[in-house]
PDB file with SEQRES, HELIX, SHEET and CRYST1 records, atoms N, CA, C and O in Angstrom:
SEQRES   1 A   51  UNK UNK UNK UNK UNK UNK UNK UNK UNK UNK UNK UNK UNK          
SEQRES   2 A   51  UNK UNK UNK UNK UNK UNK UNK UNK UNK UNK UNK UNK UNK          
SEQRES   3 A   51  UNK UNK UNK UNK UNK UNK UNK UNK UNK UNK UNK UNK UNK          
SEQRES   4 A   51  UNK UNK UNK UNK UNK UNK UNK UNK UNK UNK UNK UNK              
HELIX    1 AA1 UNK A    2  UNK A   10  1                                   9    
HELIX    2 AA2 UNK A   13  UNK A   25  1                                  13    
HELIX    3 AA3 UNK A   29  UNK A   40  1                                  12    
CRYST1    1.000    1.000    1.000  90.00  90.00  90.00 P 1           1          
ATOM      1  N   UNK A   1       0.818  -1.201   0.000  1.00  0.00           N  
ATOM      2  CA  UNK A   1       0.000   0.000   0.000  1.00  0.00           C  
ATOM      3  C   UNK A   1       0.857   1.260   0.000  1.00  0.00           C  
ATOM      4  O   UNK A   1       0.332   2.373  -0.008  1.00  0.00           O  
ATOM      5  N   UNK A   2       2.181   1.084   0.009  1.00  0.00           N  
ATOM      6  CA  UNK A   2       3.062   2.246  -0.025  1.00  0.00           C  
ATOM      7  C   UNK A   2       2.909   3.021  -1.327  1.00  0.00           C  
ATOM      8  O   UNK A   2       2.992   4.249  -1.342  1.00  0.00           O  
ATOM      9  N   UNK A   3       2.684   2.295  -2.418  1.00  0.00           N  
ATOM     10  CA  UNK A   3       2.538   2.974  -3.714  1.00  0.00           C  
ATOM     11  C   UNK A   3       1.330   3.893  -3.686  1.00  0.00           C  
ATOM     12  O   UNK A   3       1.389   5.006  -4.209  1.00  0.00           O  
ATOM     13  N   UNK A   4       0.235   3.446  -3.084  1.00  0.00           N  
ATOM     14  CA  UNK A   4      -0.972   4.269  -3.026  1.00  0.00           C  
ATOM     15  C   UNK A   4      -0.703   5.547  -2.243  1.00  0.00           C  
ATOM     16  O   UNK A   4      -1.108   6.633  -2.657  1.00  0.00           O  
ATOM     17  N   UNK A   5      -0.024   5.416  -1.117  1.00  0.00           N  
ATOM     18  CA  UNK A   5       0.269   6.589  -0.287  1.00  0.00           C  
ATOM     19  C   UNK A   5       1.153   7.584  -1.035  1.00  0.00           C  
ATOM     20  O   UNK A   5       0.931   8.793  -0.965  1.00  0.00           O  
ATOM     21  N   UNK A   6       2.149   7.076  -1.746  1.00  0.00           N  
ATOM     22  CA  UNK A   6       3.042   7.956  -2.496  1.00  0.00           C  
ATOM     23  C   UNK A   6       2.297   8.654  -3.628  1.00  0.00           C  
ATOM     24  O   UNK A   6       2.501   9.843  -3.874  1.00  0.00           O  
ATOM     25  N   UNK A   7       1.435   7.913  -4.313  1.00  0.00           N  
ATOM     26  CA  UNK A   7       0.678   8.503  -5.425  1.00  0.00           C  
ATOM     27  C   UNK A   7      -0.335   9.526  -4.903  1.00  0.00           C  
ATOM     28  O   UNK A   7      -0.567  10.549  -5.546  1.00  0.00           O  
ATOM     29  N   UNK A   8      -0.925   9.262  -3.765  1.00  0.00           N  
ATOM     30  CA  UNK A   8      -1.868  10.216  -3.181  1.00  0.00           C  
ATOM     31  C   UNK A   8      -1.144  11.506  -2.802  1.00  0.00           C  
ATOM     32  O   UNK A   8      -1.656  12.601  -3.032  1.00  0.00           O  
ATOM     33  N   UNK A   9       0.031  11.375  -2.230  1.00  0.00           N  
ATOM     34  CA  UNK A   9       0.788  12.539  -1.782  1.00  0.00           C  
ATOM     35  C   UNK A   9       1.323  13.380  -2.939  1.00  0.00           C  
ATOM     36  O   UNK A   9       1.564  14.576  -2.773  1.00  0.00           O  
ATOM     37  N   UNK A  10       1.509  12.767  -4.111  1.00  0.00           N  
ATOM     38  CA  UNK A  10       2.113  13.498  -5.230  1.00  0.00           C  
ATOM     39  C   UNK A  10       1.209  14.608  -5.767  1.00  0.00           C  
ATOM     40  O   UNK A  10       1.693  15.645  -6.221  1.00  0.00           O  
ATOM     41  N   UNK A  11      -0.104  14.384  -5.712  1.00  0.00           N  
ATOM     42  CA  UNK A  11      -1.045  15.379  -6.206  1.00  0.00           C  
ATOM     43  C   UNK A  11      -1.140  15.470  -7.727  1.00  0.00           C  
ATOM     44  O   UNK A  11      -1.849  16.327  -8.254  1.00  0.00           O  
ATOM     45  N   UNK A  12      -0.425  14.583  -8.440  1.00  0.00           N  
ATOM     46  CA  UNK A  12      -0.463  14.608  -9.902  1.00  0.00           C  
ATOM     47  C   UNK A  12      -1.755  13.983 -10.421  1.00  0.00           C  
ATOM     48  O   UNK A  12      -2.277  13.040  -9.827  1.00  0.00           O  
ATOM     49  N   UNK A  13      -2.266  14.512 -11.531  1.00  0.00           N  
ATOM     50  CA  UNK A  13      -3.500  14.001 -12.125  1.00  0.00           C  
ATOM     51  C   UNK A  13      -3.351  12.532 -12.525  1.00  0.00           C  
ATOM     52  O   UNK A  13      -4.249  11.724 -12.289  1.00  0.00           O  
ATOM     53  N   UNK A  14      -2.215  12.195 -13.130  1.00  0.00           N  
ATOM     54  CA  UNK A  14      -1.986  10.810 -13.537  1.00  0.00           C  
ATOM     55  C   UNK A  14      -2.039   9.880 -12.324  1.00  0.00           C  
ATOM     56  O   UNK A  14      -2.624   8.799 -12.385  1.00  0.00           O  
ATOM     57  N   UNK A  15      -1.428  10.309 -11.234  1.00  0.00           N  
ATOM     58  CA  UNK A  15      -1.419   9.493 -10.029  1.00  0.00           C  
ATOM     59  C   UNK A  15      -2.818   9.361  -9.426  1.00  0.00           C  
ATOM     60  O   UNK A  15      -3.139   8.330  -8.835  1.00  0.00           O  
ATOM     61  N   UNK A  16      -3.645  10.382  -9.568  1.00  0.00           N  
ATOM     62  CA  UNK A  16      -5.028  10.292  -9.075  1.00  0.00           C  
ATOM     63  C   UNK A  16      -5.765   9.170  -9.793  1.00  0.00           C  
ATOM     64  O   UNK A  16      -6.551   8.446  -9.181  1.00  0.00           O  
ATOM     65  N   UNK A  17      -5.510   9.024 -11.097  1.00  0.00           N  
ATOM     66  CA  UNK A  17      -6.126   7.921 -11.864  1.00  0.00           C  
ATOM     67  C   UNK A  17      -5.625   6.579 -11.331  1.00  0.00           C  
ATOM     68  O   UNK A  17      -6.409   5.646 -11.157  1.00  0.00           O  
ATOM     69  N   UNK A  18      -4.314   6.481 -11.072  1.00  0.00           N  
ATOM     70  CA  UNK A  18      -3.748   5.239 -10.542  1.00  0.00           C  
ATOM     71  C   UNK A  18      -4.335   4.905  -9.176  1.00  0.00           C  
ATOM     72  O   UNK A  18      -4.621   3.741  -8.896  1.00  0.00           O  
ATOM     73  N   UNK A  19      -4.517   5.908  -8.324  1.00  0.00           N  
ATOM     74  CA  UNK A  19      -5.103   5.684  -6.999  1.00  0.00           C  
ATOM     75  C   UNK A  19      -6.528   5.144  -7.143  1.00  0.00           C  
ATOM     76  O   UNK A  19      -6.925   4.237  -6.411  1.00  0.00           O  
ATOM     77  N   UNK A  20      -7.290   5.695  -8.077  1.00  0.00           N  
ATOM     78  CA  UNK A  20      -8.651   5.211  -8.313  1.00  0.00           C  
ATOM     79  C   UNK A  20      -8.635   3.743  -8.732  1.00  0.00           C  
ATOM     80  O   UNK A  20      -9.485   2.965  -8.301  1.00  0.00           O  
ATOM     81  N   UNK A  21      -7.671   3.363  -9.572  1.00  0.00           N  
ATOM     82  CA  UNK A  21      -7.561   1.961 -10.006  1.00  0.00           C  
ATOM     83  C   UNK A  21      -7.169   1.063  -8.837  1.00  0.00           C  
ATOM     84  O   UNK A  21      -7.698  -0.039  -8.698  1.00  0.00           O  
ATOM     85  N   UNK A  22      -6.252   1.524  -8.001  1.00  0.00           N  
ATOM     86  CA  UNK A  22      -5.859   0.748  -6.818  1.00  0.00           C  
ATOM     87  C   UNK A  22      -7.068   0.541  -5.913  1.00  0.00           C  
ATOM     88  O   UNK A  22      -7.289  -0.564  -5.418  1.00  0.00           O  
ATOM     89  N   UNK A  23      -7.850   1.590  -5.694  1.00  0.00           N  
ATOM     90  CA  UNK A  23      -9.039   1.488  -4.851  1.00  0.00           C  
ATOM     91  C   UNK A  23     -10.075   0.557  -5.465  1.00  0.00           C  
ATOM     92  O   UNK A  23     -10.756  -0.179  -4.752  1.00  0.00           O  
ATOM     93  N   UNK A  24     -10.193   0.591  -6.798  1.00  0.00           N  
ATOM     94  CA  UNK A  24     -11.160  -0.265  -7.492  1.00  0.00           C  
ATOM     95  C   UNK A  24     -10.810  -1.737  -7.299  1.00  0.00           C  
ATOM     96  O   UNK A  24     -11.695  -2.580  -7.147  1.00  0.00           O  
ATOM     97  N   UNK A  25      -9.505  -2.039  -7.308  1.00  0.00           N  
ATOM     98  CA  UNK A  25      -9.063  -3.428  -7.151  1.00  0.00           C  
ATOM     99  C   UNK A  25      -9.320  -3.950  -5.745  1.00  0.00           C  
ATOM    100  O   UNK A  25      -9.539  -5.145  -5.548  1.00  0.00           O  
ATOM    101  N   UNK A  26      -9.292  -3.057  -4.781  1.00  0.00           N  
ATOM    102  CA  UNK A  26      -9.509  -3.481  -3.394  1.00  0.00           C  
ATOM    103  C   UNK A  26      -8.284  -4.146  -2.792  1.00  0.00           C  
ATOM    104  O   UNK A  26      -7.258  -4.297  -3.455  1.00  0.00           O  
ATOM    105  N   UNK A  27      -8.396  -4.539  -1.545  1.00  0.00           N  
ATOM    106  CA  UNK A  27      -7.304  -5.163  -0.822  1.00  0.00           C  
ATOM    107  C   UNK A  27      -7.851  -6.329  -0.031  1.00  0.00           C  
ATOM    108  O   UNK A  27      -8.758  -6.167   0.786  1.00  0.00           O  
ATOM    109  N   UNK A  28      -7.302  -7.500  -0.274  1.00  0.00           N  
ATOM    110  CA  UNK A  28      -7.716  -8.720   0.413  1.00  0.00           C  
ATOM    111  C   UNK A  28      -6.531  -9.190   1.267  1.00  0.00           C  
ATOM    112  O   UNK A  28      -5.576  -9.761   0.740  1.00  0.00           O  
ATOM    113  N   UNK A  29      -6.590  -8.950   2.581  1.00  0.00           N  
ATOM    114  CA  UNK A  29      -5.450  -9.293   3.442  1.00  0.00           C  
ATOM    115  C   UNK A  29      -5.047 -10.764   3.371  1.00  0.00           C  
ATOM    116  O   UNK A  29      -3.856 -11.072   3.420  1.00  0.00           O  
ATOM    117  N   UNK A  30      -6.010 -11.675   3.255  1.00  0.00           N  
ATOM    118  CA  UNK A  30      -5.688 -13.103   3.180  1.00  0.00           C  
ATOM    119  C   UNK A  30      -4.933 -13.420   1.894  1.00  0.00           C  
ATOM    120  O   UNK A  30      -3.952 -14.164   1.911  1.00  0.00           O  
ATOM    121  N   UNK A  31      -5.391 -12.857   0.786  1.00  0.00           N  
ATOM    122  CA  UNK A  31      -4.714 -13.081  -0.496  1.00  0.00           C  
ATOM    123  C   UNK A  31      -3.308 -12.474  -0.459  1.00  0.00           C  
ATOM    124  O   UNK A  31      -2.347 -13.087  -0.923  1.00  0.00           O  
ATOM    125  N   UNK A  32      -3.200 -11.276   0.092  1.00  0.00           N  
ATOM    126  CA  UNK A  32      -1.892 -10.634   0.193  1.00  0.00           C  
ATOM    127  C   UNK A  32      -0.928 -11.508   0.990  1.00  0.00           C  
ATOM    128  O   UNK A  32       0.232 -11.654   0.606  1.00  0.00           O  
ATOM    129  N   UNK A  33      -1.389 -12.085   2.085  1.00  0.00           N  
ATOM    130  CA  UNK A  33      -0.530 -12.941   2.908  1.00  0.00           C  
ATOM    131  C   UNK A  33      -0.055 -14.156   2.121  1.00  0.00           C  
ATOM    132  O   UNK A  33       1.110 -14.542   2.222  1.00  0.00           O  
ATOM    133  N   UNK A  34      -0.946 -14.762   1.336  1.00  0.00           N  
ATOM    134  CA  UNK A  34      -0.555 -15.919   0.519  1.00  0.00           C  
ATOM    135  C   UNK A  34       0.481 -15.522  -0.531  1.00  0.00           C  
ATOM    136  O   UNK A  34       1.479 -16.216  -0.725  1.00  0.00           O  
ATOM    137  N   UNK A  35       0.234 -14.406  -1.200  1.00  0.00           N  
ATOM    138  CA  UNK A  35       1.159 -13.954  -2.235  1.00  0.00           C  
ATOM    139  C   UNK A  35       2.509 -13.586  -1.625  1.00  0.00           C  
ATOM    140  O   UNK A  35       3.554 -13.941  -2.171  1.00  0.00           O  
ATOM    141  N   UNK A  36       2.492 -12.884  -0.509  1.00  0.00           N  
ATOM    142  CA  UNK A  36       3.742 -12.479   0.149  1.00  0.00           C  
ATOM    143  C   UNK A  36       4.553 -13.693   0.569  1.00  0.00           C  
ATOM    144  O   UNK A  36       5.777 -13.701   0.436  1.00  0.00           O  
ATOM    145  N   UNK A  37       3.879 -14.720   1.076  1.00  0.00           N  
ATOM    146  CA  UNK A  37       4.574 -15.940   1.488  1.00  0.00           C  
ATOM    147  C   UNK A  37       5.216 -16.624   0.286  1.00  0.00           C  
ATOM    148  O   UNK A  37       6.367 -17.056   0.356  1.00  0.00           O  
ATOM    149  N   UNK A  38       4.479 -16.722  -0.809  1.00  0.00           N  
ATOM    150  CA  UNK A  38       5.026 -17.340  -2.018  1.00  0.00           C  
ATOM    151  C   UNK A  38       6.188 -16.528  -2.574  1.00  0.00           C  
ATOM    152  O   UNK A  38       7.210 -17.091  -2.966  1.00  0.00           O  
ATOM    153  N   UNK A  39       6.036 -15.226  -2.609  1.00  0.00           N  
ATOM    154  CA  UNK A  39       7.077 -14.351  -3.131  1.00  0.00           C  
ATOM    155  C   UNK A  39       8.356 -14.464  -2.299  1.00  0.00           C  
ATOM    156  O   UNK A  39       9.460 -14.499  -2.844  1.00  0.00           O  
ATOM    157  N   UNK A  40       8.197 -14.519  -0.996  1.00  0.00           N  
ATOM    158  CA  UNK A  40       9.354 -14.589  -0.108  1.00  0.00           C  
ATOM    159  C   UNK A  40      10.165 -15.866  -0.326  1.00  0.00           C  
ATOM    160  O   UNK A  40      11.372 -15.881  -0.084  1.00  0.00           O  
ATOM    161  N   UNK A  41       9.515 -16.929  -0.777  1.00  0.00           N  
ATOM    162  CA  UNK A  41      10.222 -18.197  -0.966  1.00  0.00           C  
ATOM    163  C   UNK A  41      10.770 -18.364  -2.384  1.00  0.00           C  
ATOM    164  O   UNK A  41      11.384 -19.388  -2.686  1.00  0.00           O  
ATOM    165  N   UNK A  42      10.562 -17.384  -3.250  1.00  0.00           N  
ATOM    166  CA  UNK A  42      11.031 -17.476  -4.637  1.00  0.00           C  
ATOM    167  C   UNK A  42      12.524 -17.193  -4.742  1.00  0.00           C  
ATOM    168  O   UNK A  42      13.108 -16.473  -3.932  1.00  0.00           O  
ATOM    169  N   UNK A  43      13.109 -17.783  -5.763  1.00  0.00           N  
ATOM    170  CA  UNK A  43      14.475 -17.443  -6.154  1.00  0.00           C  
ATOM    171  C   UNK A  43      14.339 -16.715  -7.486  1.00  0.00           C  
ATOM    172  O   UNK A  43      14.026 -17.333  -8.504  1.00  0.00           O  
ATOM    173  N   UNK A  44      14.571 -15.422  -7.484  1.00  0.00           N  
ATOM    174  CA  UNK A  44      14.370 -14.596  -8.674  1.00  0.00           C  
ATOM    175  C   UNK A  44      15.718 -14.318  -9.309  1.00  0.00           C  
ATOM    176  O   UNK A  44      16.625 -13.790  -8.666  1.00  0.00           O  
ATOM    177  N   UNK A  45      15.841 -14.685 -10.593  1.00  0.00           N  
ATOM    178  CA  UNK A  45      17.080 -14.464 -11.315  1.00  0.00           C  
ATOM    179  C   UNK A  45      16.819 -13.471 -12.447  1.00  0.00           C  
ATOM    180  O   UNK A  45      15.786 -13.536 -13.114  1.00  0.00           O  
ATOM    181  N   UNK A  46      17.738 -12.576 -12.653  1.00  0.00           N  
ATOM    182  CA  UNK A  46      17.640 -11.610 -13.732  1.00  0.00           C  
ATOM    183  C   UNK A  46      18.346 -12.203 -14.952  1.00  0.00           C  
ATOM    184  O   UNK A  46      19.576 -12.208 -15.014  1.00  0.00           O  
ATOM    185  N   UNK A  47      17.581 -12.700 -15.914  1.00  0.00           N  
ATOM    186  CA  UNK A  47      18.180 -13.358 -17.070  1.00  0.00           C  
ATOM    187  C   UNK A  47      18.926 -12.386 -17.974  1.00  0.00           C  
ATOM    188  O   UNK A  47      19.807 -12.801 -18.727  1.00  0.00           O  
ATOM    189  N   UNK A  48      18.593 -11.115 -17.914  1.00  0.00           N  
ATOM    190  CA  UNK A  48      19.285 -10.125 -18.734  1.00  0.00           C  
ATOM    191  C   UNK A  48      20.731  -9.936 -18.275  1.00  0.00           C  
ATOM    192  O   UNK A  48      21.592  -9.555 -19.069  1.00  0.00           O  
ATOM    193  N   UNK A  49      20.998 -10.202 -17.000  1.00  0.00           N  
ATOM    194  CA  UNK A  49      22.344 -10.026 -16.449  1.00  0.00           C  
ATOM    195  C   UNK A  49      22.875 -11.333 -15.866  1.00  0.00           C  
ATOM    196  O   UNK A  49      23.856 -11.340 -15.122  1.00  0.00           O  
ATOM    197  N   UNK A  50      22.217 -12.434 -16.212  1.00  0.00           N  
ATOM    198  CA  UNK A  50      22.454 -13.744 -15.590  1.00  0.00           C  
ATOM    199  C   UNK A  50      23.898 -14.172 -15.437  1.00  0.00           C  
ATOM    200  O   UNK A  50      24.820 -13.626 -16.043  1.00  0.00           O  
ATOM    201  N   UNK A  51      24.040 -15.166 -14.605  1.00  0.00           N  
ATOM    202  CA  UNK A  51      25.331 -15.821 -14.373  1.00  0.00           C  
ATOM    203  C   UNK A  51      25.114 -17.284 -14.390  1.00  0.00           C  
ATOM    204  O   UNK A  51      26.062 -18.050 -14.216  1.00  0.00           O  
TER     205      UNK A  51                                                      
END                                                                             
């Protein structure tokens, strides 16, 4: 939700549209917890700079 706070604080028209879209999507704490858990266990490799 940090992105929403930053976009709200910016006061830019474009960001106001983004905030409206974020609000439209809603926030599901249970889903967020599942996604965060999965993300935390991922091994993310940057193939553009790979080794």
